[in-house]
PDB file of N, CA, C and O in Angstrom:
ATOM      1  N   MET A   1     127.946 -56.159  45.218  1.00  0.00           N
ATOM      2  CA  MET A   1     126.526 -55.861  44.580  1.00  0.00           C
ATOM      3  C   MET A   1     125.766 -57.242  44.502  1.00  0.00           C
ATOM      4  O   MET A   1     126.415 -58.268  44.300  1.00  0.00           O
ATOM      5  N   GLY A   2     124.479 -57.273  44.651  1.00  0.00           N
ATOM      6  CA  GLY A   2     123.733 -58.258  44.644  1.00  0.00           C
ATOM      7  C   GLY A   2     121.881 -57.664  44.386  1.00  0.00           C
ATOM      8  O   GLY A   2     121.550 -56.493  44.572  1.00  0.00           O
ATOM      9  N   LYS A   3     121.101 -58.546  44.031  1.00  0.00           N
ATOM     10  CA  LYS A   3     119.849 -57.861  43.839  1.00  0.00           C
ATOM     11  C   LYS A   3     119.066 -58.020  45.217  1.00  0.00           C
ATOM     12  O   LYS A   3     119.290 -58.983  45.950  1.00  0.00           O
ATOM     13  N   CYS A   4     118.361 -57.272  45.460  1.00  0.00           N
ATOM     14  CA  CYS A   4     117.563 -57.143  47.086  1.00  0.00           C
ATOM     15  C   CYS A   4     115.996 -57.601  46.583  1.00  0.00           C
ATOM     16  O   CYS A   4     115.535 -57.444  45.452  1.00  0.00           O
ATOM     17  N   ASP A   5     115.371 -58.163  47.667  1.00  0.00           N
ATOM     18  CA  ASP A   5     113.998 -58.253  47.453  1.00  0.00           C
ATOM     19  C   ASP A   5     113.154 -57.071  47.343  1.00  0.00           C
ATOM     20  O   ASP A   5     111.937 -57.190  47.202  1.00  0.00           O
ATOM     21  N   CYS A   6     113.801 -55.796  47.407  1.00  0.00           N
ATOM     22  CA  CYS A   6     112.913 -54.469  46.913  1.00  0.00           C
ATOM     23  C   CYS A   6     113.425 -54.507  45.423  1.00  0.00           C
ATOM     24  O   CYS A   6     113.021 -53.503  44.837  1.00  0.00           O
ATOM     25  N   GLY A   7     114.068 -55.210  44.730  1.00  0.00           N
ATOM     26  CA  GLY A   7     114.179 -55.085  43.266  1.00  0.00           C
ATOM     27  C   GLY A   7     115.427 -54.224  42.946  1.00  0.00           C
ATOM     28  O   GLY A   7     115.746 -53.917  41.798  1.00  0.00           O
ATOM     29  N   ALA A   8     116.074 -53.877  44.010  1.00  0.00           N
ATOM     30  CA  ALA A   8     117.308 -52.941  43.612  1.00  0.00           C
ATOM     31  C   ALA A   8     118.443 -53.916  43.376  1.00  0.00           C
ATOM     32  O   ALA A   8     118.593 -54.907  44.091  1.00  0.00           O
ATOM     33  N   GLU A   9     119.220 -53.626  42.386  1.00  0.00           N
ATOM     34  CA  GLU A   9     120.604 -53.990  42.359  1.00  0.00           C
ATOM     35  C   GLU A   9     121.622 -52.974  43.090  1.00  0.00           C
ATOM     36  O   GLU A   9     121.849 -51.802  42.790  1.00  0.00           O
ATOM     37  N   THR A  10     122.123 -53.675  44.036  1.00  0.00           N
ATOM     38  CA  THR A  10     122.601 -52.772  45.096  1.00  0.00           C
ATOM     39  C   THR A  10     123.825 -53.293  46.008  1.00  0.00           C
ATOM     40  O   THR A  10     123.973 -54.493  46.244  1.00  0.00           O
ATOM     41  N   ASP A  11     124.542 -52.468  46.418  1.00  0.00           N
ATOM     42  CA  ASP A  11     125.403 -52.991  47.701  1.00  0.00           C
ATOM     43  C   ASP A  11     124.891 -53.180  48.968  1.00  0.00           C
ATOM     44  O   ASP A  11     123.875 -52.551  49.264  1.00  0.00           O
ATOM     45  N   TRP A  12     125.349 -53.857  49.704  1.00  0.00           N
ATOM     46  CA  TRP A  12     125.166 -54.592  51.139  1.00  0.00           C
ATOM     47  C   TRP A  12     125.815 -53.881  52.077  1.00  0.00           C
ATOM     48  O   TRP A  12     127.020 -53.641  51.997  1.00  0.00           O
ATOM     49  N   GLN A  13     124.943 -53.429  53.192  1.00  0.00           N
ATOM     50  CA  GLN A  13     125.754 -52.774  54.448  1.00  0.00           C
ATOM     51  C   GLN A  13     125.423 -53.701  56.044  1.00  0.00           C
ATOM     52  O   GLN A  13     124.325 -54.013  56.504  1.00  0.00           O
ATOM     53  N   GLU A  14     126.482 -53.905  56.484  1.00  0.00           N
ATOM     54  CA  GLU A  14     126.269 -54.318  57.782  1.00  0.00           C
ATOM     55  C   GLU A  14     125.838 -53.600  58.803  1.00  0.00           C
ATOM     56  O   GLU A  14     126.698 -52.831  59.231  1.00  0.00           O
ATOM     57  N   ILE A  15     124.698 -53.563  59.418  1.00  0.00           N
ATOM     58  CA  ILE A  15     124.120 -52.703  60.664  1.00  0.00           C
ATOM     59  C   ILE A  15     124.092 -53.784  61.880  1.00  0.00           C
ATOM     60  O   ILE A  15     123.478 -54.851  61.896  1.00  0.00           O
ATOM     61  N   GLY A  16     124.720 -53.358  62.651  1.00  0.00           N
ATOM     62  CA  GLY A  16     124.408 -54.497  63.928  1.00  0.00           C
ATOM     63  C   GLY A  16     124.787 -55.762  63.444  1.00  0.00           C
ATOM     64  O   GLY A  16     125.893 -55.816  62.906  1.00  0.00           O
ATOM     65  N   SER A  17     124.123 -56.784  63.513  1.00  0.00           N
ATOM     66  CA  SER A  17     124.466 -58.025  62.905  1.00  0.00           C
ATOM     67  C   SER A  17     123.690 -58.365  61.599  1.00  0.00           C
ATOM     68  O   SER A  17     123.787 -59.531  61.217  1.00  0.00           O
ATOM     69  N   THR A  18     123.032 -57.618  60.959  1.00  0.00           N
ATOM     70  CA  THR A  18     122.040 -57.750  60.178  1.00  0.00           C
ATOM     71  C   THR A  18     122.629 -56.866  58.904  1.00  0.00           C
ATOM     72  O   THR A  18     123.013 -55.698  58.955  1.00  0.00           O
ATOM     73  N   TRP A  19     122.598 -57.738  57.746  1.00  0.00           N
ATOM     74  CA  TRP A  19     123.059 -57.156  56.525  1.00  0.00           C
ATOM     75  C   TRP A  19     121.628 -56.482  55.435  1.00  0.00           C
ATOM     76  O   TRP A  19     120.668 -57.071  54.938  1.00  0.00           O
ATOM     77  N   LEU A  20     122.076 -54.947  55.384  1.00  0.00           N
ATOM     78  CA  LEU A  20     120.672 -54.439  54.917  1.00  0.00           C
ATOM     79  C   LEU A  20     121.292 -53.929  53.473  1.00  0.00           C
ATOM     80  O   LEU A  20     122.453 -53.541  53.351  1.00  0.00           O
ATOM     81  N   CYS A  21     120.220 -54.001  52.276  1.00  0.00           N
ATOM     82  CA  CYS A  21     120.321 -53.335  51.083  1.00  0.00           C
ATOM     83  C   CYS A  21     120.730 -51.989  51.073  1.00  0.00           C
ATOM     84  O   CYS A  21     119.802 -51.271  51.446  1.00  0.00           O
ATOM     85  N   VAL A  22     121.778 -51.344  50.787  1.00  0.00           N
ATOM     86  CA  VAL A  22     122.005 -49.887  50.647  1.00  0.00           C
ATOM     87  C   VAL A  22     120.612 -49.058  50.550  1.00  0.00           C
ATOM     88  O   VAL A  22     120.316 -48.140  51.315  1.00  0.00           O
ATOM     89  N   SER A  23     119.636 -49.635  49.259  1.00  0.00           N
ATOM     90  CA  SER A  23     118.700 -48.979  49.169  1.00  0.00           C
ATOM     91  C   SER A  23     117.687 -48.784  49.916  1.00  0.00           C
ATOM     92  O   SER A  23     117.067 -47.720  49.923  1.00  0.00           O
ATOM     93  N   CYS A  24     117.268 -50.260  50.969  1.00  0.00           N
ATOM     94  CA  CYS A  24     116.427 -50.046  51.743  1.00  0.00           C
ATOM     95  C   CYS A  24     116.989 -49.612  53.203  1.00  0.00           C
ATOM     96  O   CYS A  24     116.136 -49.469  54.078  1.00  0.00           O
ATOM     97  N   ARG A  25     118.120 -49.428  53.486  1.00  0.00           N
ATOM     98  CA  ARG A  25     118.887 -49.018  54.717  1.00  0.00           C
ATOM     99  C   ARG A  25     118.116 -47.858  55.246  1.00  0.00           C
ATOM    100  O   ARG A  25     117.723 -47.955  56.409  1.00  0.00           O
ATOM    101  N   SER A  26     117.875 -46.921  54.665  1.00  0.00           N
ATOM    102  CA  SER A  26     117.163 -45.548  55.210  1.00  0.00           C
ATOM    103  C   SER A  26     115.902 -46.090  55.722  1.00  0.00           C
ATOM    104  O   SER A  26     115.629 -45.815  56.890  1.00  0.00           O
ATOM    105  N   GLU A  27     114.969 -46.916  54.953  1.00  0.00           N
ATOM    106  CA  GLU A  27     113.673 -47.328  55.404  1.00  0.00           C
ATOM    107  C   GLU A  27     113.593 -48.045  56.781  1.00  0.00           C
ATOM    108  O   GLU A  27     112.869 -47.828  57.752  1.00  0.00           O
ATOM    109  N   GLU A  28     114.611 -49.014  56.548  1.00  0.00           N
ATOM    110  CA  GLU A  28     114.947 -49.824  57.871  1.00  0.00           C
ATOM    111  C   GLU A  28     115.461 -49.180  59.155  1.00  0.00           C
ATOM    112  O   GLU A  28     115.243 -49.655  60.269  1.00  0.00           O
ATOM    113  N   LEU A  29     116.023 -48.283  58.971  1.00  0.00           N
ATOM    114  CA  LEU A  29     116.745 -47.567  60.054  1.00  0.00           C
ATOM    115  C   LEU A  29     115.404 -46.686  60.577  1.00  0.00           C
ATOM    116  O   LEU A  29     115.190 -46.705  61.790  1.00  0.00           O
ATOM    117  N   GLU A  30     114.475 -45.900  59.694  1.00  0.00           N
ATOM    118  CA  GLU A  30     113.364 -45.315  60.208  1.00  0.00           C
ATOM    119  C   GLU A  30     112.708 -46.146  60.983  1.00  0.00           C
ATOM    120  O   GLU A  30     112.527 -45.740  62.130  1.00  0.00           O
ATOM    121  N   LYS A  31     112.335 -47.080  60.743  1.00  0.00           N
ATOM    122  CA  LYS A  31     111.294 -48.448  60.954  1.00  0.00           C
ATOM    123  C   LYS A  31     112.033 -48.677  62.605  1.00  0.00           C
ATOM    124  O   LYS A  31     111.375 -48.509  63.632  1.00  0.00           O
ATOM    125  N   THR A  32     113.208 -49.003  62.600  1.00  0.00           N
ATOM    126  CA  THR A  32     114.016 -49.048  63.950  1.00  0.00           C
ATOM    127  C   THR A  32     113.866 -48.132  65.007  1.00  0.00           C
ATOM    128  O   THR A  32     113.403 -48.431  66.108  1.00  0.00           O
ATOM    129  N   VAL A  33     114.305 -46.880  64.629  1.00  0.00           N
ATOM    130  CA  VAL A  33     114.286 -45.776  65.173  1.00  0.00           C
ATOM    131  C   VAL A  33     112.804 -45.465  65.665  1.00  0.00           C
ATOM    132  O   VAL A  33     112.693 -45.196  66.861  1.00  0.00           O
ATOM    133  N   GLY A  34     111.849 -45.470  65.017  1.00  0.00           N
ATOM    134  CA  GLY A  34     110.359 -45.574  65.420  1.00  0.00           C
ATOM    135  C   GLY A  34     109.751 -46.598  66.458  1.00  0.00           C
ATOM    136  O   GLY A  34     108.778 -46.376  67.179  1.00  0.00           O
ATOM    137  N   GLU A  35     110.471 -47.719  66.408  1.00  0.00           N
ATOM    138  CA  GLU A  35     110.201 -48.815  67.468  1.00  0.00           C
ATOM    139  C   GLU A  35     111.019 -48.577  68.509  1.00  0.00           C
ATOM    140  O   GLU A  35     110.626 -49.154  69.523  1.00  0.00           O
ATOM    141  N   LEU A  36     112.049 -47.922  68.660  1.00  0.00           N
ATOM    142  CA  LEU A  36     112.781 -47.332  69.610  1.00  0.00           C
ATOM    143  C   LEU A  36     112.195 -46.241  70.630  1.00  0.00           C
ATOM    144  O   LEU A  36     112.263 -46.203  71.858  1.00  0.00           O
ATOM    145  N   LYS A  37     111.488 -45.211  69.548  1.00  0.00           N
ATOM    146  CA  LYS A  37     110.811 -44.113  70.572  1.00  0.00           C
ATOM    147  C   LYS A  37     109.404 -44.860  71.071  1.00  0.00           C
ATOM    148  O   LYS A  37     109.055 -44.667  72.236  1.00  0.00           O
ATOM    149  N   GLU A  38     108.666 -45.633  70.288  1.00  0.00           N
ATOM    150  CA  GLU A  38     107.762 -46.396  71.119  1.00  0.00           C
ATOM    151  C   GLU A  38     107.734 -47.077  72.054  1.00  0.00           C
ATOM    152  O   GLU A  38     106.753 -47.185  72.789  1.00  0.00           O
ATOM    153  N   GLY A  39     109.025 -47.780  72.227  1.00  0.00           N
ATOM    154  CA  GLY A  39     109.475 -48.343  73.625  1.00  0.00           C
ATOM    155  C   GLY A  39     109.754 -47.437  74.469  1.00  0.00           C
ATOM    156  O   GLY A  39     109.286 -47.541  75.603  1.00  0.00           O
ATOM    157  N   TRP A  40     110.571 -46.346  74.132  1.00  0.00           N
ATOM    158  CA  TRP A  40     110.560 -45.226  74.942  1.00  0.00           C
ATOM    159  C   TRP A  40     109.581 -44.773  75.802  1.00  0.00           C
ATOM    160  O   TRP A  40     109.729 -44.637  77.017  1.00  0.00           O
ATOM    161  N   ASP A  41     108.205 -44.454  74.931  1.00  0.00           N
ATOM    162  CA  ASP A  41     107.076 -43.995  75.131  1.00  0.00           C
ATOM    163  C   ASP A  41     106.560 -44.862  76.381  1.00  0.00           C
ATOM    164  O   ASP A  41     106.291 -44.315  77.451  1.00  0.00           O
ATOM    165  N   LYS A  42     106.455 -46.055  76.211  1.00  0.00           N
ATOM    166  CA  LYS A  42     105.901 -47.160  76.957  1.00  0.00           C
ATOM    167  C   LYS A  42     106.680 -47.051  78.426  1.00  0.00           C
ATOM    168  O   LYS A  42     106.004 -47.074  79.455  1.00  0.00           O
ATOM    169  N   MET A  43     108.068 -46.938  78.477  1.00  0.00           N
ATOM    170  CA  MET A  43     108.575 -47.044  79.620  1.00  0.00           C
ATOM    171  C   MET A  43     108.286 -45.970  80.339  1.00  0.00           C
ATOM    172  O   MET A  43     108.010 -46.222  81.512  1.00  0.00           O
ATOM    173  N   LEU A  44     108.251 -44.619  79.960  1.00  0.00           N
ATOM    174  CA  LEU A  44     107.962 -43.118  80.260  1.00  0.00           C
ATOM    175  C   LEU A  44     106.738 -43.592  81.015  1.00  0.00           C
ATOM    176  O   LEU A  44     106.812 -43.525  82.242  1.00  0.00           O
ATOM    177  N   HIS A  45     105.608 -44.065  80.470  1.00  0.00           N
ATOM    178  CA  HIS A  45     104.198 -44.209  80.834  1.00  0.00           C
ATOM    179  C   HIS A  45     104.391 -45.229  81.793  1.00  0.00           C
ATOM    180  O   HIS A  45     103.514 -45.171  82.656  1.00  0.00           O
ATOM    181  N   ALA A  46     105.081 -46.004  81.946  1.00  0.00           N
ATOM    182  CA  ALA A  46     105.525 -46.865  83.286  1.00  0.00           C
ATOM    183  C   ALA A  46     105.979 -46.237  84.401  1.00  0.00           C
ATOM    184  O   ALA A  46     105.508 -46.557  85.492  1.00  0.00           O
ATOM    185  N   ALA A  47     106.945 -45.266  84.302  1.00  0.00           N
ATOM    186  CA  ALA A  47     107.883 -44.787  85.142  1.00  0.00           C
ATOM    187  C   ALA A  47     106.957 -43.772  85.799  1.00  0.00           C
ATOM    188  O   ALA A  47     107.123 -43.456  86.977  1.00  0.00           O
ATOM    189  N   ARG A  48     105.867 -43.197  84.960  1.00  0.00           N
ATOM    190  CA  ARG A  48     104.811 -42.075  85.641  1.00  0.00           C
ATOM    191  C   ARG A  48     104.047 -42.749  86.424  1.00  0.00           C
ATOM    192  O   ARG A  48     103.885 -42.318  87.565  1.00  0.00           O
ATOM    193  N   HIS A  49     103.489 -43.784  86.075  1.00  0.00           N
ATOM    194  CA  HIS A  49     102.902 -44.765  87.061  1.00  0.00           C
ATOM    195  C   HIS A  49     103.382 -45.125  88.192  1.00  0.00           C
ATOM    196  O   HIS A  49     102.650 -45.044  89.178  1.00  0.00           O
ATOM    197  N   LEU A  50     104.380 -45.486  88.290  1.00  0.00           N
ATOM    198  CA  LEU A  50     105.454 -45.659  89.438  1.00  0.00           C
ATOM    199  C   LEU A  50     105.361 -44.524  90.150  1.00  0.00           C
ATOM    200  O   LEU A  50     104.941 -44.658  91.299  1.00  0.00           O
ATOM    201  N   GLN A  51     105.687 -43.242  89.714  1.00  0.00           N
ATOM    202  CA  GLN A  51     105.995 -41.987  90.481  1.00  0.00           C
ATOM    203  C   GLN A  51     104.341 -41.629  91.195  1.00  0.00           C
ATOM    204  O   GLN A  51     104.222 -40.970  92.228  1.00  0.00           O
ATOM    205  N   ARG A  52     103.312 -42.126  90.521  1.00  0.00           N
ATOM    206  CA  ARG A  52     102.161 -41.650  91.090  1.00  0.00           C
ATOM    207  C   ARG A  52     101.930 -42.575  92.278  1.00  0.00           C
ATOM    208  O   ARG A  52     101.382 -42.157  93.298  1.00  0.00           O
ATOM    209  N   LEU A  53     102.380 -43.929  92.135  1.00  0.00           N
ATOM    210  CA  LEU A  53     102.276 -44.767  93.212  1.00  0.00           C
ATOM    211  C   LEU A  53     103.423 -44.782  94.511  1.00  0.00           C
ATOM    212  O   LEU A  53     103.732 -45.662  95.315  1.00  0.00           O
ATOM    213  N   LYS A  54     103.905 -43.336  94.304  1.00  0.00           N
ATOM    214  CA  LYS A  54     104.890 -42.678  95.276  1.00  0.00           C
ATOM    215  C   LYS A  54     106.389 -43.949  95.367  1.00  0.00           C
ATOM    216  O   LYS A  54     107.173 -44.055  96.310  1.00  0.00           O
ATOM    217  N   VAL A  55     106.391 -44.662  94.228  1.00  0.00           N
ATOM    218  CA  VAL A  55     107.873 -45.218  94.229  1.00  0.00           C
ATOM    219  C   VAL A  55     109.151 -44.447  93.731  1.00  0.00           C
ATOM    220  O   VAL A  55     108.899 -43.645  92.832  1.00  0.00           O
ATOM    221  N   ASP A  56     110.175 -44.501  94.033  1.00  0.00           N
ATOM    222  CA  ASP A  56     111.251 -43.223  93.874  1.00  0.00           C
ATOM    223  C   ASP A  56     111.295 -43.962  92.505  1.00  0.00           C
ATOM    224  O   ASP A  56     111.336 -45.178  92.320  1.00  0.00           O
ATOM    225  N   THR A  57     111.276 -42.869  91.508  1.00  0.00           N
ATOM    226  CA  THR A  57     111.588 -42.993  89.987  1.00  0.00           C
ATOM    227  C   THR A  57     112.487 -41.889  89.564  1.00  0.00           C
ATOM    228  O   THR A  57     112.509 -41.606  88.366  1.00  0.00           O
ATOM    229  N   LEU A  58     113.203 -41.257  90.370  1.00  0.00           N
ATOM    230  CA  LEU A  58     113.910 -40.228  89.815  1.00  0.00           C
ATOM    231  C   LEU A  58     114.830 -40.672  89.163  1.00  0.00           C
ATOM    232  O   LEU A  58     115.000 -39.987  88.154  1.00  0.00           O
ATOM    233  N   SER A  59     115.740 -41.763  89.272  1.00  0.00           N
ATOM    234  CA  SER A  59     116.770 -42.373  88.681  1.00  0.00           C
ATOM    235  C   SER A  59     116.305 -42.858  87.260  1.00  0.00           C
ATOM    236  O   SER A  59     116.919 -42.591  86.227  1.00  0.00           O
ATOM    237  N   THR A  60     115.135 -43.612  87.327  1.00  0.00           N
ATOM    238  CA  THR A  60     114.349 -43.927  86.095  1.00  0.00           C
ATOM    239  C   THR A  60     114.232 -42.899  85.060  1.00  0.00           C
ATOM    240  O   THR A  60     114.624 -42.878  83.893  1.00  0.00           O
ATOM    241  N   ILE A  61     113.532 -41.966  85.847  1.00  0.00           N
ATOM    242  CA  ILE A  61     113.169 -40.868  84.569  1.00  0.00           C
ATOM    243  C   ILE A  61     114.658 -39.914  83.876  1.00  0.00           C
ATOM    244  O   ILE A  61     114.707 -39.215  82.864  1.00  0.00           O
ATOM    245  N   ASP A  62     115.762 -40.246  84.903  1.00  0.00           N
ATOM    246  CA  ASP A  62     116.794 -39.547  84.445  1.00  0.00           C
ATOM    247  C   ASP A  62     117.473 -40.340  83.205  1.00  0.00           C
ATOM    248  O   ASP A  62     117.944 -39.808  82.200  1.00  0.00           O
ATOM    249  N   LEU A  63     117.420 -41.825  83.511  1.00  0.00           N
ATOM    250  CA  LEU A  63     117.832 -42.830  82.510  1.00  0.00           C
ATOM    251  C   LEU A  63     116.997 -42.869  81.355  1.00  0.00           C
ATOM    252  O   LEU A  63     117.465 -43.346  80.321  1.00  0.00           O
ATOM    253  N   LEU A  64     115.757 -42.409  81.384  1.00  0.00           N
ATOM    254  CA  LEU A  64     114.697 -42.427  80.107  1.00  0.00           C
ATOM    255  C   LEU A  64     115.270 -41.025  79.249  1.00  0.00           C
ATOM    256  O   LEU A  64     115.543 -40.912  78.054  1.00  0.00           O
ATOM    257  N   ASP A  65     115.316 -40.279  80.076  1.00  0.00           N
ATOM    258  CA  ASP A  65     115.942 -38.927  79.524  1.00  0.00           C
ATOM    259  C   ASP A  65     117.167 -39.213  78.592  1.00  0.00           C
ATOM    260  O   ASP A  65     117.253 -38.791  77.439  1.00  0.00           O
ATOM    261  N   ASN A  66     118.041 -39.927  79.183  1.00  0.00           N
ATOM    262  CA  ASN A  66     119.562 -40.073  78.543  1.00  0.00           C
ATOM    263  C   ASN A  66     119.200 -41.205  77.382  1.00  0.00           C
ATOM    264  O   ASN A  66     119.991 -41.096  76.445  1.00  0.00           O
ATOM    265  N   LEU A  67     118.258 -42.224  77.190  1.00  0.00           N
ATOM    266  CA  LEU A  67     117.871 -42.863  76.180  1.00  0.00           C
ATOM    267  C   LEU A  67     117.235 -42.002  75.419  1.00  0.00           C
ATOM    268  O   LEU A  67     117.803 -41.886  74.332  1.00  0.00           O
ATOM    269  N   LYS A  68     116.361 -41.393  75.520  1.00  0.00           N
ATOM    270  CA  LYS A  68     115.645 -40.371  74.246  1.00  0.00           C
ATOM    271  C   LYS A  68     116.813 -39.509  73.552  1.00  0.00           C
ATOM    272  O   LYS A  68     116.750 -39.282  72.344  1.00  0.00           O
ATOM    273  N   ASN A  69     117.660 -39.132  74.172  1.00  0.00           N
ATOM    274  CA  ASN A  69     118.484 -38.174  73.686  1.00  0.00           C
ATOM    275  C   ASN A  69     119.408 -39.158  72.944  1.00  0.00           C
ATOM    276  O   ASN A  69     120.031 -38.536  72.084  1.00  0.00           O
ATOM    277  N   GLU A  70     119.707 -40.393  72.961  1.00  0.00           N
ATOM    278  CA  GLU A  70     120.543 -41.046  72.318  1.00  0.00           C
ATOM    279  C   GLU A  70     119.652 -41.667  70.981  1.00  0.00           C
ATOM    280  O   GLU A  70     120.143 -41.595  69.855  1.00  0.00           O
ATOM    281  N   ILE A  71     118.598 -42.146  71.157  1.00  0.00           N
ATOM    282  CA  ILE A  71     117.789 -42.092  70.198  1.00  0.00           C
ATOM    283  C   ILE A  71     117.615 -41.030  68.969  1.00  0.00           C
ATOM    284  O   ILE A  71     117.620 -41.325  67.774  1.00  0.00           O
ATOM    285  N   ASN A  72     117.467 -39.790  69.506  1.00  0.00           N
ATOM    286  CA  ASN A  72     117.328 -38.529  68.677  1.00  0.00           C
ATOM    287  C   ASN A  72     118.707 -38.559  67.813  1.00  0.00           C
ATOM    288  O   ASN A  72     118.666 -38.247  66.623  1.00  0.00           O
ATOM    289  N   ARG A  73     119.945 -38.945  68.443  1.00  0.00           N
ATOM    290  CA  ARG A  73     121.243 -38.743  67.850  1.00  0.00           C
ATOM    291  C   ARG A  73     121.151 -39.522  66.549  1.00  0.00           C
ATOM    292  O   ARG A  73     121.560 -39.020  65.502  1.00  0.00           O
ATOM    293  N   ILE A  74     120.617 -40.751  66.595  1.00  0.00           N
ATOM    294  CA  ILE A  74     120.545 -41.402  65.428  1.00  0.00           C
ATOM    295  C   ILE A  74     120.317 -41.106  64.268  1.00  0.00           C
ATOM    296  O   ILE A  74     119.126 -40.851  64.089  1.00  0.00           O
ATOM    297  N   LYS A  75     121.085 -41.008  63.182  1.00  0.00           N
ATOM    298  CA  LYS A  75     120.566 -40.484  61.974  1.00  0.00           C
ATOM    299  C   LYS A  75     121.186 -41.720  60.667  1.00  0.00           C
ATOM    300  O   LYS A  75     122.019 -42.625  60.730  1.00  0.00           O
ATOM    301  N   ALA A  76     120.543 -41.339  59.852  1.00  0.00           N
ATOM    302  CA  ALA A  76     120.868 -42.280  58.645  1.00  0.00           C
ATOM    303  C   ALA A  76     122.127 -41.333  57.934  1.00  0.00           C
ATOM    304  O   ALA A  76     122.059 -40.140  57.638  1.00  0.00           O
ATOM    305  N   GLU A  77     123.202 -42.193  57.775  1.00  0.00           N
ATOM    306  CA  GLU A  77     124.413 -41.632  57.058  1.00  0.00           C
ATOM    307  C   GLU A  77     124.499 -42.229  55.534  1.00  0.00           C
ATOM    308  O   GLU A  77     125.418 -41.890  54.789  1.00  0.00           O
TER     309      GLU A  77
END
């Protein structure tokens, strides 16, 4: 137990290499997933530009689809 900057007297949980307040965890997880989705959108945009330039991007598109599926599987527990 400890006091977080958010003001909660709470337990801490390690996610990746970061310790998060259990009370803040959902908010931090939503922020991270949002950043992942934003990055995915940018990569897809770049892959589509490459396709228009006739660069073979089939494997890139498949990779991005797999990445999006993994991002969508992340859930706060």
